[in-house]
N, C-alpha and C positions, 0 to 999 in steps of 0.2 A: 354218594351224593355229598357235595361240598357246601358248606354254608360260610359266607364271609360277610362281615358288617363293615361298611365304608362310609366316608364322609361325602356329602353332596359337593360337587364342584371340584373334587379331587381327581387324581390320576390313579387308575388301577394299573399295576405293573406286575410282572412275574416272568415265569418261564414256561414255554411249551415243552413238555417232557414226553419222550416216546415211551409208551407203556407206564407212565408215571415215575420212571426211574431217572433221577437227577444225574446219574453217573453214566448212563447209556449214551454213547456217542455214535451217531449214525449220519453219514453224509446224505445230503438231499440232492435231487437232480437240479442241474443248472436251470435257471429261469423259473424255479418254484416261487409261489407266492403264498405268504401267510395272510389270512384274513381273520381278524378277531372282531366279533360283534357283541355289543352290549344290547340285550333284548328285554322288552317288557312282555312278560307272559301272564299279566294279571287277569285277562278275560278268559273264563272257562270256555272250552269248545270254540275257541277262535285261534287263528295263527298268531304267533308272537309278532310284535311290532319292533323293528330294528331302531334303536335310539342313536347309536354311534357305530361307525365302522372305522377300523384302522387296518391298513394294508402295509405289508413289509415284503420287500423284494431283496434280491442279492443275498438270499439264505445259503448258508454253507452246511451246517450240520446241527443236529440236536445237541444240547438244549438251545432253544431259541428265546431270546429276550424280547418282550413286547411291552407296550403301554397304551392305554386307551383312556380318554377323558370321560369323567362322569358329568352328564349335563347338569347344570345349576338348577334347572326348573323341574326335575323329577321328584316325585312324591315318595317319602320313606314308607308309606303305607302300602305300596304296591309291590309286586313280585317281579324281580329281575334275575337274568342269567347271562352267562357268557357262552359263546360258541366259537371255537377255533377250527379253522379248516386250512389245509395246505393243498394247493392245486398246481398243476403244471398243464399249460395249454387247455384250461377249463376242465381237466380231468381231476377228480378228486383222489388224493393220495392218502391223506391223514385227516382224522376228525376226532373230536372227543365224543365218547359214547356215554359218558356220565353227565348228568345234570349239574352244572356249576351254578349254585344259587348265590346271588349277591344281595345282601340286605343293607339298606341305607339307613345309617344312624351316625351319631357323634362318637368321638374318641375310639377310633378303630384302626386296624391295620389295612394297608392297601395293597399288600402283596398277595397275589393269587397265582399259583402254579396250576397249569391246565394240562392234564394227562391226555394224550392222543393215542389212537391206534392206527396201524397200517391197514387201510380198508382192503387192499388186495390180499393180504394174508388172511383177514377175517372171512373174505369171500371163498377162499380155497377150502376152508374147513367144511363148507356145506356142498361142495361139488362131488 
C-alpha cells in the first residue's frame, strides 16, 4: 500500500512501472491506451466515485509518464486513490493490484509512481 500527500488543485504526475521496476523496459502493443483515474473511496460498502480521468495513447514502452489534475473542490478529509489500466481494443492488459492512497494536504510532493502487473501472466498462474 502506498500513501502520498498532495496539494489541492495541483497535478499528480509520475511513472507507470511494470512490476514496480523503474529500469524494466517492455514494449507495449500498438494502439494500447493508458487510463489513470483519481477516485474517491470515502464511502464504506459503496463503489468508488471517479473524480478525474486522464487517457494517454501512442504508448511505446514501460516506463510510461503520466499526469492527472487534482480537482480544486475536493475535501482533504476524504479518502482518495489512483487506478491505472492499460488496455488494447477494450481488453485489459495491465493494472495496478496495490491500493495507491492519495492524501490531500499542504506542502507535499506530487510525484507518484504506480506499479502495474501483466494480468495475462497473473491469470496463467491459476490455470
